[in-house]
C-alpha positions in Angstrom: -49.0 8.8 -4.9 -50.4 12.1 -6.1 -49.3 14.5 -8.7 -47.7 17.7 -7.5 -50.9 19.5 -8.4 -53.3 17.1 -6.8 -51.3 16.8 -3.6 -50.7 20.4 -3.0 -53.0 22.8 -4.8 -56.3 21.2 -5.6 -58.0 23.0 -2.7 -56.2 26.2 -3.3 -57.1 26.3 -6.9 -60.8 25.9 -6.2 -60.6 29.0 -4.0 -60.1 31.1 -7.1 -63.3 30.1 -8.7 -66.4 32.2 -8.4 -68.2 29.6 -6.3 -65.7 29.7 -3.4 -65.7 32.4 -0.8 -62.9 35.0 -1.0 -59.8 34.8 1.2 -59.3 37.5 3.8 -55.8 38.7 4.4 -54.6 39.6 7.9 -56.2 42.9 9.1 -54.7 45.4 11.4 -56.0 45.0 14.9 -57.1 41.4 14.2 -56.4 38.5 16.6 -52.8 37.7 17.4 -53.6 34.0 16.7 -52.8 32.8 13.3 -54.0 29.2 13.7 -56.4 27.9 16.3 -57.1 24.2 16.7 -59.9 23.2 19.1 -60.5 19.6 20.4 -59.5 18.1 17.1 -59.7 14.3 16.8 -58.7 12.3 13.7 -58.8 8.5 13.3 -57.6 6.1 10.6 -59.5 2.8 10.5 -61.1 3.7 13.9 -57.7 4.2 15.5 -57.2 7.7 16.8 -54.2 9.5 15.4 -55.0 12.8 17.0 -57.0 12.9 20.2 -58.7 16.1 21.5 -55.9 18.4 20.4 -56.3 22.1 21.2 -53.6 24.8 20.6 -53.1 28.3 19.4 -50.2 29.3 17.0 -49.3 33.0 17.5 -49.1 35.2 14.4 -45.5 35.7 13.2 -44.1 32.7 15.0 -41.7 30.1 13.5 -43.0 26.9 15.1 -41.5 23.4 15.2 -44.0 20.6 15.3 -42.2 17.7 17.0 -42.9 14.2 18.1 -42.1 10.5 17.4 -43.1 8.7 14.3 -46.8 8.1 14.1 -47.5 10.9 16.6 -50.0 12.7 14.3 -47.8 15.6 13.1 -48.5 15.3 9.4 -52.1 14.4 10.2 -52.4 17.7 12.1 -51.3 19.7 9.1 -53.6 17.8 6.8 -56.5 18.3 9.2 -55.9 22.0 9.1 -56.1 22.1 5.3 -59.1 19.7 5.1 -57.1 16.9 3.5 -58.3 14.4 6.1 -61.7 14.4 7.8 -62.0 15.3 11.5 -64.1 13.2 13.7 -64.6 16.2 16.0 -63.1 19.7 16.6 -62.7 22.9 14.7 -59.9 24.8 13.0 -59.7 28.5 12.3 -57.1 30.4 10.3 -56.8 34.1 11.1 -60.1 34.0 12.8 -62.1 32.3 10.0 -62.6 28.8 8.7 -60.0 27.3 6.4 -62.5 27.2 3.6 -62.7 31.0 3.8 -59.0 31.5 4.2 -57.4 28.8 2.0 -55.8 31.4 -0.2 -53.9 32.6 2.9 -52.4 29.1 3.6 -49.5 27.5 1.8 -49.0 23.8 2.4 -45.7 22.0 1.5 -46.2 18.2 1.7 -43.6 15.5 2.4 -41.6 14.8 -0.8 -42.3 11.1 -0.7 -46.1 11.8 -1.0 -45.6 13.3 -4.4 -45.5 11.5 -7.8 -42.4 13.0 -9.1 -42.9 11.3 -12.5 -45.8 13.7 -13.1 -45.0 15.4 -16.5 -44.2 18.9 -15.3 -41.2 21.2 -15.2 -40.0 23.0 -12.1 -41.5 26.2 -13.4 -44.9 24.5 -14.0 -44.9 23.3 -10.3 -44.1 26.8 -9.0 -46.8 28.3 -11.2 -49.3 26.1 -9.5 -48.9 28.3 -6.5 -50.6 31.1 -8.4 -53.8 29.1 -9.1 -55.5 30.3 -5.8 -55.5 33.8 -7.2 -56.2 32.8 -10.9 -58.9 30.2 -10.4 -59.6 27.3 -12.8 -60.4 29.3 -15.9 -57.5 31.7 -16.2 -54.1 30.9 -17.5 -50.9 32.1 -15.9 -49.7 35.3 -17.6 -46.5 37.3 -17.6 -47.0 38.6 -14.1 -47.4 35.1 -12.7 -44.4 33.7 -14.7 -42.3 36.6 -13.5 -43.2 35.9 -9.9 -42.5 32.2 -10.3 -39.1 32.9 -11.8 -38.3 35.3 -8.9 -39.2 32.5 -6.4 -37.0 30.0 -8.2 -34.2 32.6 -8.1 -34.7 33.1 -4.3 -34.3 29.3 -3.9 -31.2 29.5 -6.2 -32.6 27.0 -8.8 -33.8 29.4 -11.6 -31.4 27.6 -14.0 -33.6 24.5 -13.5 -36.9 26.1 -14.5 -37.4 24.0 -17.6 -36.1 20.8 -16.2 -38.6 17.9 -15.6 -39.2 17.5 -11.8 -38.3 13.8 -12.1 -34.8 14.8 -13.1 -34.3 17.0 -10.0 -32.3 15.9 -7.0 -34.1 15.6 -3.7 -32.9 18.9 -2.5 -33.8 20.6 -5.8 -37.3 19.1 -5.6 -37.8 20.5 -2.1 -36.6 23.9 -3.2 -39.1 23.8 -6.1 -42.0 23.1 -3.7 -40.8 25.9 -1.4 -40.7 28.3 -4.4 -44.3 27.2 -5.2 -45.3 28.1 -1.6 -43.6 31.5 -1.9 -45.6 32.6 -4.9 -48.8 32.0 -3.0 -48.0 35.0 -0.9 -49.7 33.3 2.1 -49.9 34.4 5.7 -49.6 30.9 7.1 -47.1 28.3 5.9 -47.4 24.6 6.8 -44.4 22.6 5.9 -44.2 18.8 6.4 -40.6 17.7 7.0 -38.9 20.2 4.6 -35.5 19.1 5.9 -35.9 15.4 5.3 -33.2 13.9 3.1 -31.8 17.2 1.8 -28.2 18.2 1.6 -26.6 20.7 4.0 -26.7 23.6 1.5 -30.4 23.1 0.9 -31.1 22.9 4.7 -29.3 26.2 5.2 -31.3 27.7 2.3 -34.5 26.5 3.9 -33.6 27.9 7.3 -32.7 31.3 5.7 -36.1 31.3 4.0 -38.0 30.5 7.2 -36.3 33.3 9.0 -37.0 35.7 6.2 -40.7 34.8 6.2 -40.9 35.3 9.9 -39.2 38.7 9.6 -42.1 39.6 7.2 -44.6 38.7 9.8 -45.6 35.3 8.3 -46.5 32.3 10.5 -44.6 29.1 9.7 -45.3 25.6 11.2 -42.7 23.0 10.4 -42.8 19.3 11.1 -39.3 18.5 12.3 -37.4 15.5 13.7 -33.9 16.7 14.5 -34.0 17.6 18.2 -30.5 18.9 18.2 -31.4 21.9 16.0 -34.7 22.8 17.7 -33.4 25.8 19.7 -31.5 27.2 16.7 -34.4 26.9 14.2 -37.6 27.7 16.1 -38.9 30.3 18.5 -42.0 28.3 19.3 -42.5 24.6 19.8 -45.4 22.1 19.7 -44.8 18.6 21.2 -47.2 16.1 20.0 -47.8 12.3 20.6 -51.4 11.7 19.5 -52.4 14.1 22.3 -50.8 17.6 22.8 -47.9 17.3 25.3 -46.9 21.0 25.4 -46.9 24.1 23.3 -45.3 27.6 23.7 -42.0 29.4 23.4 -39.1 27.0 22.8 -37.2 28.3 25.8 -40.1 27.1 28.0 -41.3 24.0 26.2 -38.0 22.3 25.2 -37.2 20.6 28.5 -36.1 17.2 29.4 -39.3 16.5 31.2 -41.5 17.4 28.2 -39.3 15.4 25.9 -39.7 12.3 28.1 -43.4 12.8 28.1 -43.4 13.0 24.3 -41.0 10.2 23.4 -41.6 7.8 26.3 -39.0 5.1 26.5 -36.6 6.2 23.8 -34.0 7.0 26.5 -30.8 6.8 24.5 -32.0 9.6 22.2 -33.3 11.7 25.1 -30.2 11.3 27.2 -28.1 12.4 24.3 -30.2 15.5 23.7 -30.6 16.2 27.4 -26.8 16.2 27.8 -26.4 18.5 24.8 -28.9 20.8 26.4 -27.1 20.8 29.7 -23.8 21.5 28.1 -25.3 24.4 26.1 -26.9 25.9 29.2 -23.5 25.8 30.9 -21.8 27.4 27.9 -19.7 24.2 27.3 
């Protein structure tokens, strides 16, 4: 297990130091592609987890990243932010390498990957989102603290600012990490299962936040498991099972054929979802 800082912000913090190249925000007239992945392969213990994956994520899209357990969804996000080595392939963010653009990327890890006993308050964790701008040698000041409090307010947990993260509920912990992502003021948000094991109120708060970020022109990629909510939550979809199965607008990609290609023999789940899709299409 890693501390909240080590898991989420070690790379971003280094971007603020004088030895790292500056981040470049989106420019008018730049490419309409926020994230480009080309022929990426990743293996653990010589077993491929991602195999020759290529895809483009359009700028301003709210994207669901979907596939069975072990399909490489989390690994893809980690490969984008250089948390796992790539055997082959390239990644570009807003037309440049991740190393050049890491200040424009906010990564929200799975909750279970974090050591929640790390001695930090909710406010401390959110302030870590400002390190990319501050660098290692500057302390957060009034401006950063004000931004952090505003982010906590947006996630409706400002009253928990001084509470130790180990004392927060699962939903409150997730809201804290989302607040940390907000203060980064990134262009690309990568979220690994933000809806996992959260209460209904937190899920709706997350959905509202995702839609707000999209309205601001941000790009959001979300690892997601609930097939029933795909059409309601995402306008673009990536189906992955070690290899890329399909990617594009949800209305075109979220089909029974593509789901069967993605999930293989899990027929009970697919038949249930397929029936729900047919009923919805008929207006039933």
